[in-house]
N, C-alpha and C positions, 0 to 999 in steps of 0.2 A: 481689897484682900486677894492675893492671886496667889492658886497654890500650885498642888503640882500641873505638868502643862500634858495632853492629852493627844495620843497619835489622830483620835476624831470624838468630836464634840456633838453630841444628835439633842436635838430639841424637840420632848414629844418621846412619850409612850405609848404610844400605838403600838397595833403589831406592825405597822412598816420597821419605827422604828427599833422595835424588837429583832425584827428580822434583820436588818442593815448591821445593827449589833452585832450581833452572832457571828456572821457572816465573818463583818470584820474582826475581828474575836480571833477569830479559828483561822484566820490568819495570820497572827501575830500582833496586832494592831492592840495599842490601848484604848478605851471606850470610855463613854460616858457615857453617862444618857439621864437627862433632864426632863421629869415632868412636873407640872405645875399642883396636877391637882395632889391630894394624898390615897387615890389610889392608881394606878397604874392601869394602861389598859386602852384610855380615851375613849374613840366612841365605840370600842370593842368590849368597852368590860360585860360583867352580869351582875344585877344588885337586885338587893333585898329593897326591891321598892315598892311595897307598904308593908314596912315595921310589923305591923299586928300577925299576918300572914311571912309564913316555910317557900316561901316565892322566890326564885334567882331570875328574874326576869333578862333578857339581852335586850337595853335598856334604847341603843339606839340603829343598832345594826343585829341583824339577827339570822339570816338564809348566808349558804356560803358555798358557793358555783367556781369563783374564778382564783383561785389559791391555788397554785400549782402542785401536784403530786412530787413534781423535783425538790419544789424548798419544805415539803416537809418531809421525803426523806434526806435530802440534804441534812437538814437540822436535825433530821432524828426526831420528832413529834409525837411523842405518845396521844395523839389526839387524831377521833374516831367522829366522820361524819353519815350520818344515816337518809340513805336514797329514803325518798316519801311515793308511792304505789301512783297516791291522785297528782295530777300534776293541775286541775285547777277545777272548777267549779262553779257558771255564772249563770242564775237562775234570770229568768223572761218570763214576761207574759201574765198570767197568775199565778202558775202553780207548772211551771216548765222550767228546766233546767238544763242546760250544756254539760255532760260530764265529758273529761278527756284524762284518760288515764297518761302514764309519765312516758310510757311504751305505746303504739294500736293497742285495742283489743277488741272485743267483742260488744265487751259495753261503752267503749268511746265512742263503737260504728252503730249500735242501733242509736246513741244520742243523736249524733246528728243525721241519723235519719229523719226522728221527731224534728228536727231544727227544718230540716231538707229533705225530704222523703227525695227530690234528685238524683239525690247521691254525689251532685256534683262539689257542691263544699269538701265534705268530706276527703275527696278523694285531691282536690286540692290544697287542702291541706297537708297531709300525706308529702304530694306535691313539692309543694313550699319548704315544711322542716325541713326533708330531704334533700334539698339542693344547700339550706343554713347547715345539715351538720358535715356539709360537705366541704362548706368554707370555714367554719370552727374549728374542722380537722388540724386543715391548714395554718390554719394563722395562728393558730394558739402555740406550738414553739418557736415562736421569734416574737413572742414577747417578754422571754428573757435574754433578749439578744440585742445589739446594739440596735438601736433601729433602721431600718431599712428607706429607702426613696419611695416615695408612689408608685414609680413605673416599676422598682425593683420586687416592692411586693405584689404589686397587680401579674409580675411576670412569674414568678415564683408561685404563689397563689393557680395562676392559672383556671381561673373559674371566669371570664369574661361576661358573660353574662351576669352572672353571679354578682360577680365582683361592682358592674354599673347599677344593679338595683339597690344593692347596700351600702355602695359611698359617692356616685355618681349623683344620685337621683333619689329626690326627697321620698322616704320611706312610705309617705300613705299614697302613692302614686303607685306603687306593686300590691300593698295593701286593697286598693281598688281596684287597681285589674285583675286582681286573682281571686280576690273575694265580691259573695254577692250580697252576702247576707250581716246586716248595717249590728248585731252579736256577733258574728266570728270576727268578721273587721276588726271589732274594739277591743277580743280577744288577744290579738295577733300585736297591736297597736300597742297595748299597754309595756311591754316592754321599753318600750320607745320613750314611755312616757314618767319612771320612777324618778321621782328628785327634778324630775327636769320642766324647768315652764318651756313649754312650745309647741308650737302647732305641728301638726301630723305629716308637712307639707314645708318642715323647718330640716334642715341637713342634721340643725343637731338632735336632733329626734333619731336620726340614723345610728347618731355615733352613740348613743343609751343605749337603741335597739343590740348593736354588736356587742356591748359589754355585756350586758345580757343574757346575750345567747353564745357566745365562743370560749365558756370556763372550762379546762382543762378538755378543752379541743371538743365538751359533748353539751356543755351549758348546763347541765342538771345543777339544778338548785338542791343541796343537801342542807339538813338540820343537823347543825356540832351539836356533838353527844354532849350534855352536861351546860348547853347556854354558849352565848358567846365568850365566858370567863373562861372556860376549858381551854380554849384555846392561849385565850391572855396568859395563865396558868403554867403551858408547855411550854409557850415562848419566853417565858421571864426563867422558868428552871435551866433550859438552854441556853441561855444567854449568861445567867448569873456564874452558869458549870464554865462556860467558856470563859470566864474572866472578865464580865461587862462588869462597872459600876454602874446602880440604879440609885438614882434621887429622886423626891418625893419631898415634894410642898417647894421646888424648886422653880420659881416662876422666870424666863427669862424678859428685863427690858430693856434690853440694848447689847447689838449688836456689831462690831466693828472688824477691819479686818487689813491686815498689812500684807506683806508681799510676803512674807515669813509665817503668819496665822491669825488668825480670826479668836478676837476675846467675847465672850458671853454674860454680861454684865444679868447677877441675881439679883429680886428684890429683895433679900437677904444682904447684900452688901459684897455675897461674895463673888473674884470674876474667875471664870471657865476660858479656859486658854487651849487650844488646839491645834493643830497643821491643817486640820480641814473640820468643817461644819459639815453636816445633813438637819435640814429641816423635813419633821413628822409636821410642823405648823400649816395649815393654810397660806400660799402663795402672799396674799395679801398681808397678812399677818406675820410674815419674815419680812418685807416691804418697810410696815411700820418700824420692826424690831431693826432695821437698819438705816432708818428714812429715806430711802427711795421710794420712789411711788410705782403701782401697778396699774392697770385697766380694772375696770372695774366687771366683775363677772354676774353670770343672772343669778336672780337671786335665788335660795334653797325654793323648793316647792311641794313638799310635805308638810298635812298635821301628820301627827305620830303620834299612837295615842294606844297605851298597853292597857290591857286590863283583865281582871282575874275575873272568872265566872265563878259562879255556886255549880252548873253545872250549861251544856250545850242547852241552846236554845231549838225551839221544834224549825220545821221548814214549810211555810205553805205548799211547797210541789211534794212535801211527803218523805224526800230522801233524808238517809240516816244522816243524822248531821256527824257523823265521826267520818262519814265518805265527805260530806259537803266541805269541810275546813279543814281537810286534814292537808290538801294541795290548798292551792292561792282564789280566795273565795273573789268574784270580781262583781261586788255590786253598783247597778247604774254607771256600767263600761261601754257602752257599745259608740262605735266611732263616731257616730253625729254627737253623743251627748260630751264627749272627750271634746270636740271641736267647737261646741258652743259653749260648754264650760271656761273653754281658756280662751276664745275672745271675750265672756262673760267678768272670764277672770283680769285679766289685762287693762277690762276697763273700769277695774276697781270694785267691781259685784263677786261677794260672796255666793255660792252656790245657793238655790235652797235645799238641792237631791245633789250631794258632791257628789263626786268617782269616786268610790272606794275598795280596798281590795285587803285581805286579811289573811292568817291561816293560824293554825291552834298548833303551837311549839307541843305540847303535853298527849298529843295524837298520837304522836313518832317519838318523843321523847319522855316520860311521864319524870323524869331524873328530877327539874330541875322545881319539881316541887317535893315537899318533905310528905313523908309515908300518911300523915293524919288526913291531908290535903287530897294526897290522891285517892285515899281511902273512902274521903267522903264525895268524892266524883269531881269536882274540882279540875277547870282549864283553864288555860291562857288561850288568851288573842292579842295578835298584833297587828293593829290596823296603819293602811298608812291614805289618806285622802291627799287626791291627786289635786293638781290646778290649782293649789295654794300658796301662791307666790307671798314670798315675807312683806311683800309693798300691803297686801291686804288687812296685815297688824299692826302698819305703822300708825296709825289713828291712835287708838285705844286698845294695846295687845291684850287684855285681860278680855272686855267687850267680843270684839273680833273672837277669839279664844271660843268664850261663851256661843257663839251664833256659829262656829264652823263646828263645834262638837255636835250641838243642833241636828246639823244638816248630814255629818257622817251620821248620827246614829238615825237618822230620822229615812235616810237612802237606805242603809240595812235592815232597818221595820220593815219595808215595802217587800220584803221578804219572806218574815220570818211570819209563824201561827201565833210570836206571844213580843209584845214588847222585849228586845234587847235587857231595856234597863232595870225588866224582874230578873233576871237570872244574873246583875253586876254585880260582886261582890267590895271590889276593888278600883279606882279607875287612876289613869293618869293620862294627863296631856297635855303635849308640845307643840309647839307650835315653831315654824323658821326661825322664830326671837327668840324663844326660849331655847332652843338647841342653840342658839350664837353664845348666849348668855353661859349655857351649863361647859360647853364645849369649846369654845374661840372658833364656830363656821363662821364666817362672814357669812350674813345675811342668811343661816341654817344652813349655807350650801353644804349638803353630803357627799357631796365631790372635792369639796373644796374650791376648785374654779368651777370654769368650762372644760367639760372631757372633748378631747381631742383624739383626733382618728389617731390611729396604732401603726404611722408611720410621718417620717417628716416630708417635706417638701422636695422636688427635682430639683438640684442647684447648690440645696443650700448645705453647713459643716456636718460631719460626721457626729453624731450623737447617740446617748444613751435616754438622752429625753427629761433630763433629771440635773441641767446641767442651769447652772446660772451667769448672768454678768462676770458675776466676779470666780476667779476660777479653782477659789479653795470653801466657795460656798457653793451645795445642791441642795436638789431636792431629793427628800426620801420618802413625802408622803403620798398623798391620793390628788394631790395638785401635779401631780407630774407627767408627762407623758406616757400613757399605757396607765395610769392612777385611775381611784377609783374608784369604789366597793371593798370587799373585803379581802384583798388577793395578795400581799408582799411582795409583788409586782413592784414597784415603786421602792421597796427596800432592798430586794435583791440588786437591782440596778443602779442605787446610790452608790453600793457597795460594791460593787465591778467596775463601776464610771474609777473611784477610789484604785481599787486596785488593780488596774491598765493602767495606771499611770505610777504605780512604785512599783 
């Protein structure tokens, strides 16, 4: 059954698909978004994870740094992100911890001095992140422009020493050169590893590090007020007000194209036709729909654990848990631990003490909880397990999930004055394989495929980083160049690629 023909058909109703749809509709294009699931939002949705509790958790993605203010302003999104005063807290030893504020202050300085009385680590930290901030400020505006070549971008940024250690040499090299303490090295390295299965000395870690530090020119990770669902709701509002048609329960099963149009066959039997197709699905998923092949990407590499707590647990260090968990809480994430666990996982071994990091959304934004839970002191805890590639779960996902959860909670309990299990009201555990099954991310890769550098190589064709081998099909999701994270950037760029040709 072939019905109305659209200017643009979009597969996938995640945030990037909605961003692209709105830009295109406002430019006068007819647009239809096809979402396979019964709810919109993809990995950016908020859900009542535990039906018996009035808590709407951001299930898969949970913080925002990469969404440019320009997109928020262009689309008129009434959406707020809240700054966190605490950047991170990393317990170490028997009863100590490294506290880092979002901006350097007396409390942070004192914490560094306790770790390193010479003061060298604190100074190295300030110098390093001041340099990265310079780089971020200069590169951020280019993310919404056609891809520059490596040489063009390097010349425009004009920070060659920083370019060298961020782009050309493994990030592990500069970390070990600039910092001496294993704990501090680990805190720096963590941004290079979230969702990426790589050694500190693999360039892939550099790319992950870049995407965690350059958002909006500041790299600040903020809490979405109302959870990720608040962003999705706003995107749905502006899309529908702009004339975008959104179809739920509309799973694509086949894509074929001609010189004049692209046809998308749905599981329902309907065939939706457009002059152009944007895919918010992972490139591997798109390839299967088209009957073509693509290189396999890295395994997704994160345990995602959503927890509802009766209250926050007490820590051995004595720090107020409202401070410790307000930012990113690191456990067993020293540099050497990261490298050791990476090697073990590569050899198929689940870590006994998993490197983990987590934060408490409700300390910054309690609105995701019903008033009764707020009054009773409930809190949420979102936990990521690092270096847990999908391959560790291939043999028996259920058995491996249990082992991984035990490892993650044991890692956290190392630094608590009471077992975390004593304050858990409800818990949900997602392995990479669970994530693949739920939201069609191949091997649970939250970036859709391997992250790429934010430029094209010298001598390659001009590009927005969203093109495919078919001139009528574009990638508008995280699998595009400059994709990954909750950014809207590939959605914007895919829309611009179409509009620049029309």
